[in-house]
C-alpha positions in Angstrom: -24.2 -3.3 24.4 -22.8 -0.4 26.2 -23.1 3.4 26.1 -20.6 6.1 27.1 -20.5 9.9 27.4 -16.7 9.8 27.8 -15.7 11.4 24.5 -17.6 14.5 23.4 -16.5 16.9 20.8 -18.2 20.3 21.1 -17.9 21.5 17.5 -20.5 23.9 16.3 -22.6 21.1 14.8 -22.6 19.1 18.0 -22.7 21.7 20.8 -26.5 21.6 21.4 -26.8 17.9 21.1 -23.8 17.4 23.5 -25.3 19.7 26.1 -28.5 17.7 26.0 -26.6 14.5 26.3 -24.8 15.7 29.4 -21.3 15.0 28.0 -18.3 15.7 30.1 -15.0 15.0 28.3 -11.6 16.1 27.6 -12.8 17.5 24.2 -11.7 16.8 20.7 -8.3 15.2 19.8 -5.3 17.3 20.5 -4.8 20.0 17.9 -2.3 19.5 15.1 1.0 21.3 15.2 -0.4 23.5 12.5 -3.0 23.4 9.7 -3.5 25.7 6.7 -6.6 26.2 4.5 -4.7 26.4 1.3 -5.8 29.4 -0.8 -8.4 30.4 1.8 -9.3 32.0 5.1 -9.1 30.6 8.6 -11.6 27.7 9.2 -12.7 25.5 12.2 -13.4 22.0 10.9 -16.1 19.8 12.3 -13.5 17.4 13.7 -12.0 20.2 15.9 -9.0 21.2 13.7 -8.2 25.0 13.5 -7.0 25.8 10.1 -5.1 29.0 9.6 -5.6 31.3 6.7 -3.2 30.8 3.7 -2.1 34.4 3.6 0.1 33.5 0.6 2.3 31.3 2.7 1.8 28.5 0.2 3.2 28.8 -3.3 1.1 28.1 -6.4 -1.9 29.7 -8.1 -4.9 30.3 -5.8 -8.3 29.4 -7.1 -11.8 28.6 -5.9 -14.1 25.7 -6.4 -17.8 25.2 -5.9 -20.1 22.2 -5.5 -17.9 20.1 -3.2 -19.3 16.7 -2.2 -18.1 13.9 0.1 -17.2 15.9 3.2 -18.7 17.5 6.2 -16.2 20.3 5.7 -16.9 21.4 2.1 -15.7 24.9 2.9 -12.1 23.6 3.3 -12.1 22.4 -0.3 -13.6 25.6 -1.9 -10.2 27.1 -2.2 -7.0 25.5 -3.4 -3.8 26.1 -5.1 -2.4 24.6 -8.3 0.9 24.5 -10.1 4.3 24.7 -8.3 3.1 24.1 -4.7 5.4 24.2 -1.8 4.5 24.4 1.9 7.3 25.1 4.5 7.0 25.7 8.2 9.4 25.7 11.1 8.6 22.8 13.5 10.5 21.1 16.4 12.5 18.1 15.3 10.4 14.9 15.7 7.9 12.6 14.0 4.6 13.9 12.6 1.4 12.6 11.0 0.5 14.7 7.9 -3.0 15.0 6.4 -3.3 16.3 2.8 -6.7 17.5 1.5 -7.6 17.5 -2.2 -10.5 18.0 -4.6 -10.3 17.6 -8.4 -11.4 20.9 -9.9 -11.5 20.0 -13.6 -13.7 17.6 -15.6 -10.9 15.1 -16.1 -10.9 11.4 -16.5 -8.8 9.0 -14.4 -5.2 9.2 -15.2 -5.3 12.7 -16.6 -4.0 14.4 -13.5 -1.2 12.5 -11.7 1.3 13.8 -9.2 3.4 12.5 -6.3 3.6 14.1 -2.8 7.0 14.7 -1.3 7.7 15.5 2.4 11.2 16.3 3.5 12.3 15.5 0.0 11.0 12.0 0.1 8.2 10.6 -2.0 5.4 9.6 0.4 2.5 9.1 -1.9 2.8 8.1 -5.5 0.6 9.0 -8.5 -2.1 10.7 -6.7 -5.2 10.7 -8.9 -7.7 12.7 -7.0 -10.6 11.9 -9.4 -10.0 8.1 -9.4 -9.3 7.9 -5.7 -12.6 9.6 -5.0 -14.5 6.9 -6.8 -14.3 8.5 -10.3 -15.9 11.8 -9.3 -14.6 15.3 -9.6 -15.2 18.0 -7.0 -15.3 15.3 -4.3 -13.2 15.7 -1.2 -10.2 13.4 -0.7 -8.1 13.2 2.5 -4.8 11.2 2.5 -3.0 10.7 5.9 0.8 10.0 5.8 2.0 8.8 9.2 5.4 8.9 10.8 7.2 11.7 8.9 10.6 12.5 10.4 11.8 16.1 10.6 15.5 16.6 11.6 16.3 20.1 10.3 13.7 22.1 12.1 11.5 22.6 9.1 8.6 20.7 7.5 8.7 20.9 3.7 5.9 19.6 1.5 6.0 19.7 -2.3 4.5 17.9 -5.3 5.9 16.5 -8.5 3.6 16.2 -11.5 3.6 13.5 -14.2 0.3 14.6 -15.9 -1.2 18.1 -15.5 -0.4 20.2 -12.5 -0.7 19.3 -8.8 -3.6 20.7 -6.7 -3.9 21.1 -2.9 -6.8 22.3 -0.7 -5.3 21.9 2.8 -2.7 20.4 5.1 -2.6 19.5 8.7 0.5 18.4 10.6 0.2 16.7 14.0 3.1 15.4 16.2 2.8 11.8 17.0 2.8 12.7 20.7 -0.8 14.0 20.0 -2.0 10.6 19.0 -5.0 9.2 20.9 -4.5 8.5 24.5 -8.0 7.9 26.0 -8.6 5.5 28.9 -10.7 2.4 28.3 -12.1 -0.6 30.1 -12.2 -4.0 28.4 -15.7 -5.4 27.9 -14.9 -8.5 25.9 -12.1 -9.9 23.7 -11.1 -12.9 21.7 -7.3 -13.5 21.7 -7.7 -16.7 19.6 -5.8 -18.8 22.0 -8.4 -21.5 22.5 -9.8 -22.3 19.1 -12.8 -20.8 17.3 -15.2 -19.5 19.8 -18.7 -20.1 18.6 -20.1 -18.1 21.6 -18.7 -15.0 19.8 -18.6 -15.8 16.1 -21.0 -17.0 13.4 -20.1 -18.2 9.9 -21.5 -16.8 6.7 -21.9 -19.5 4.1 -22.8 -17.9 0.9 -22.4 -18.5 -2.9 -20.6 -16.1 -5.1 -22.2 -12.8 -6.2 -24.3 -12.6 -3.0 -23.1 -9.0 -2.3 -21.0 -6.5 -4.3 -20.7 -8.9 -7.2 -17.9 -10.7 -5.2 -16.4 -13.6 -7.0 -15.8 -15.9 -4.0 -18.0 -18.4 -2.2 -17.8 -18.2 1.6 -17.5 -21.5 3.4 -17.0 -22.7 7.0 -14.3 -25.2 6.0 -11.0 -25.2 7.9 -9.3 -24.5 4.6 -11.0 -21.1 4.6 -11.4 -20.4 8.4 -9.4 -21.7 11.3 -7.6 -20.8 14.5 -4.0 -21.7 14.4 -1.0 -20.7 16.7 -3.1 -18.0 18.4 -4.4 -16.4 15.2 -7.7 -16.4 13.4 -6.8 -17.2 9.8 -9.1 -16.3 7.0 -7.7 -17.9 3.8 -8.9 -17.3 0.2 -8.2 -19.8 -2.5 -8.4 -20.1 -6.3 -10.5 -23.2 -6.7 -13.7 -24.3 -8.4 -16.4 -24.5 -5.8 -19.9 -24.9 -7.0 -20.4 -22.0 -9.4 -17.6 -20.0 -7.9 -14.0 -19.8 -9.0 -12.7 -18.8 -5.5 -13.4 -19.5 -1.9 -12.8 -17.5 1.3 -14.2 -17.0 4.8 -16.4 -14.4 6.6 -17.3 -14.4 10.3 -19.5 -12.0 12.3 -20.7 -11.4 15.9 -24.4 -10.7 15.3 -26.6 -11.8 18.1 -23.6 -12.8 20.2 -21.5 -9.7 20.7 -23.5 -6.8 19.5 -21.8 -3.4 20.1 -23.2 0.1 20.8 -20.5 2.7 21.4 -17.0 2.3 22.7 -13.7 1.3 21.1 -12.9 -1.7 19.0 -9.3 -2.8 18.4 -8.4 -5.5 15.8 -4.8 -6.4 15.4 -4.4 -7.9 11.9 -2.0 -8.6 9.1 -3.6 -8.3 5.6 -3.5 -10.3 2.4 -1.9 -8.8 -0.8 -2.3 -8.9 -4.5 -4.7 -7.8 -7.2 -8.2 -9.0 -6.5 -8.0 -9.3 -2.7 -10.3 -7.2 -0.6 -10.1 -7.8 3.1 -12.3 -5.9 5.5 -12.9 -5.3 9.2 -16.3 -3.7 9.4 -19.8 -3.4 11.0 -23.4 -3.8 10.0 -26.6 -3.2 12.0 -27.7 -6.0 14.2 -31.3 -4.9 13.5 -30.9 -4.2 9.8 -34.6 -3.2 9.5 -34.3 -0.4 12.1 -34.6 2.3 9.5 -35.8 0.3 6.4 -38.8 1.8 4.6 -39.6 -0.8 1.9 -38.8 -4.2 3.5 -39.6 -5.9 6.8 -37.9 -8.2 9.3 -37.3 -11.6 7.9 -36.5 -10.4 4.3 -33.2 -11.2 2.8 -31.5 -7.8 2.8 -27.8 -8.2 2.1 -27.4 -8.1 -1.7 -31.1 -7.3 -2.2 -31.5 -4.1 -4.2 -35.3 -4.1 -3.6 -34.8 -3.6 0.2 -33.3 -0.4 1.6 -32.2 -1.8 5.0 -28.9 -1.0 3.6 -27.8 1.8 3.6 -30.7 3.2 5.8 -29.7 1.3 9.0 -26.0 2.0 8.6 -22.5 0.5 7.9 -19.2 1.4 9.5 -15.9 0.3 7.8 -13.0 0.1 10.2 -10.6 -1.2 7.6 -10.8 -2.0 3.9 -7.9 -2.6 1.6 -7.9 -3.5 -2.1 -4.9 -5.3 -3.3 -4.4 -3.5 -6.5 -3.5 -0.4 -4.4 -1.2 -1.8 -1.8 -0.9 0.2 1.4 -3.9 2.4 1.0 -6.2 1.6 4.0 -9.7 3.1 4.0 -12.3 4.0 6.7 -15.8 4.7 5.6 -19.4 5.2 6.8 -22.5 4.4 4.8 -25.9 5.8 5.4 -29.0 7.1 3.5 -27.8 10.7 3.3 -24.2 10.0 2.4 -23.3 7.0 0.2 -21.9 6.3 -3.2 -25.2 6.7 -5.1 -25.3 10.5 -4.5 -21.4 10.8 -4.7 -21.6 11.9 -1.1 -19.6 9.0 0.4 -17.8 10.0 3.7 -14.4 8.3 3.9 -10.7 8.7 4.7 -7.5 6.9 3.8 -4.1 6.4 5.3 -0.9 5.2 3.7 1.0 2.2 5.2 3.7 0.4 3.4 3.7 -2.9 5.2 0.1 -4.0 5.7 0.9 -7.5 4.4 4.1 -8.1 6.3 3.4 -6.5 9.7 0.5 -6.4 12.1 -1.3 -3.2 12.6 -4.1 -2.3 15.1 -7.2 -1.1 13.3 -9.6 0.7 15.6 -13.0 2.4 15.9 -14.0 4.9 18.5 -17.8 5.4 18.5 -19.9 7.6 20.6 -23.4 9.2 20.2 -21.6 12.3 18.8 -18.9 11.0 16.5 -17.2 8.1 14.8 -13.4 8.0 14.6 -11.4 5.5 12.6 -7.7 4.9 13.5 -4.8 2.6 12.7 -2.0 2.3 15.3 -3.8 5.2 17.1 -3.4 7.4 14.1 -6.8 9.2 13.5 -7.4 9.3 9.8 -11.2 9.6 9.4 -13.9 11.3 11.5 -17.5 11.5 11.0 -19.7 13.6 13.3 -23.4 13.4 14.1 -25.1 16.3 12.4 -28.1 16.0 14.7 -30.7 15.8 11.8 -32.0 12.3 12.3 -31.4 8.7 11.1 -30.7 9.5 7.4 -27.2 10.8 8.3 -26.9 9.2 11.7 -28.3 5.7 11.9 -25.5 4.9 14.3 -27.7 5.0 17.5 -28.4 1.3 17.7 -26.3 -1.9 18.0 -24.0 -3.1 15.2 -21.9 -6.3 15.0 -18.3 -6.9 13.8 -17.4 -8.7 10.5 -14.1 -10.1 9.5 -13.6 -11.3 6.0 -11.6 -11.6 2.7 -13.6 -10.9 -0.4 -12.2 -11.8 -3.8 -12.9 -9.5 -6.7 -16.2 -7.8 -6.6 -16.9 -4.3 -7.9 -14.0 -2.8 -6.0 -11.6 -5.7 -5.8 -11.6 -6.0 -9.6 -11.4 -2.2 -10.2 -7.6 -2.3 -10.6 -7.7 -4.6 -13.6 -9.3 -7.9 -12.5 -8.0 -10.8 -10.3 -4.4 -12.1 -10.4 -4.8 -15.8 -10.0 -1.1 -16.2 -9.2 -1.4 -14.6 -5.8 -3.4 -17.4 -4.1 -3.7 -18.6 -1.5 -3.9 -15.4 0.5 -4.4 -15.0 4.2 -5.6 -12.4 6.8 -4.1 -13.1 10.2 -6.1 -11.7 13.2 -4.2 -11.6 16.4 -7.0 -10.3 18.6 -10.3 -8.6 18.8 -10.8 -6.3 21.9 -13.9 -4.3 22.6 -13.8 -1.5 25.3 -16.0 1.1 26.9 -14.7 4.5 27.7 -13.9 5.2 31.3 -16.0 7.9 32.9 -14.4 11.3 33.2 
């Protein structure tokens, strides 16, 4: 375990806590080139972005919305524009990461409002369904990060094309790629997977199907499902009858061997594809009973609805990807205050078009003040410590890393079941590297 005060973000929520912690840091991530609170006034977000007022610089009909859930910045979503939305702004030629902010204002069902996002005349996100993408809930905040947008004419242009109902937009932030994360770190431990499966780092989970999340696979420790080959950890899912399961896969974790408290984690991986696949790089508490109230150490807690060890003691998802929605990568935190039961899930997504053909580096930066989730150093989700105790911040104790491919389950089947023709499917992991931040 290791602790750092290297990265402190003095937002209004955190200022007092940071002062007590004695943080000395460069501050929050570099500001975006520009950001607009669409339909609304200027706003300083909890993750350090300064949104300018709209001042009618965005086309479309302005409106307001109350009762926003799923964000630490609900104010940003309380104004929006609908209809023929265009955003234009002069910017230096270059490459940018663009974040779009949405909330569904109407009581619609999935598929009733669908629209594409276009940047520089190119479709960058297809068939946005705000309600469905936010777990089937209206008035719940959605962020979508589109990385690597090229501007060559001195102007950023964002527009939307509807196929059902009219588009809506709550905010936009545009950041040059030169402002991507550039902190300094020191390596604490790593596994490059050059010397076989290292049992001093990793444990196997050997589970029947339906143990958690109604997942369809059995987890095994067979070479068929888990092996190190040519410098990669390969997790491989199969369609096969295995006990009561119709699928098999692998899941490894570092609990009790490489527990982590604060720092940065990098995992370079190439993901599986296809409907029914659900790979993940994520973390669970190494002491799951830290904040449990109705169960005790020694109880079976994963998949046990009678024990509140989860979500009370925390979960951090560095990468999740469901194969029915290729290229949508998710980062999420789960805790007692904010998880799906209350429709208050805190999460973000980034759009990548080659997760199954190219390697990407999936990263977490974790301090006592905030959690940042990144891919290829693109920050796409931030969660800050609100300073009100374990219910919203159980991330003050060690967690461990988990690598797995689930098959099906509640989320994996949500796009229409499992396509048996896709198997076998593999996740290749090139390395796992864990760092502490260098002192300022």
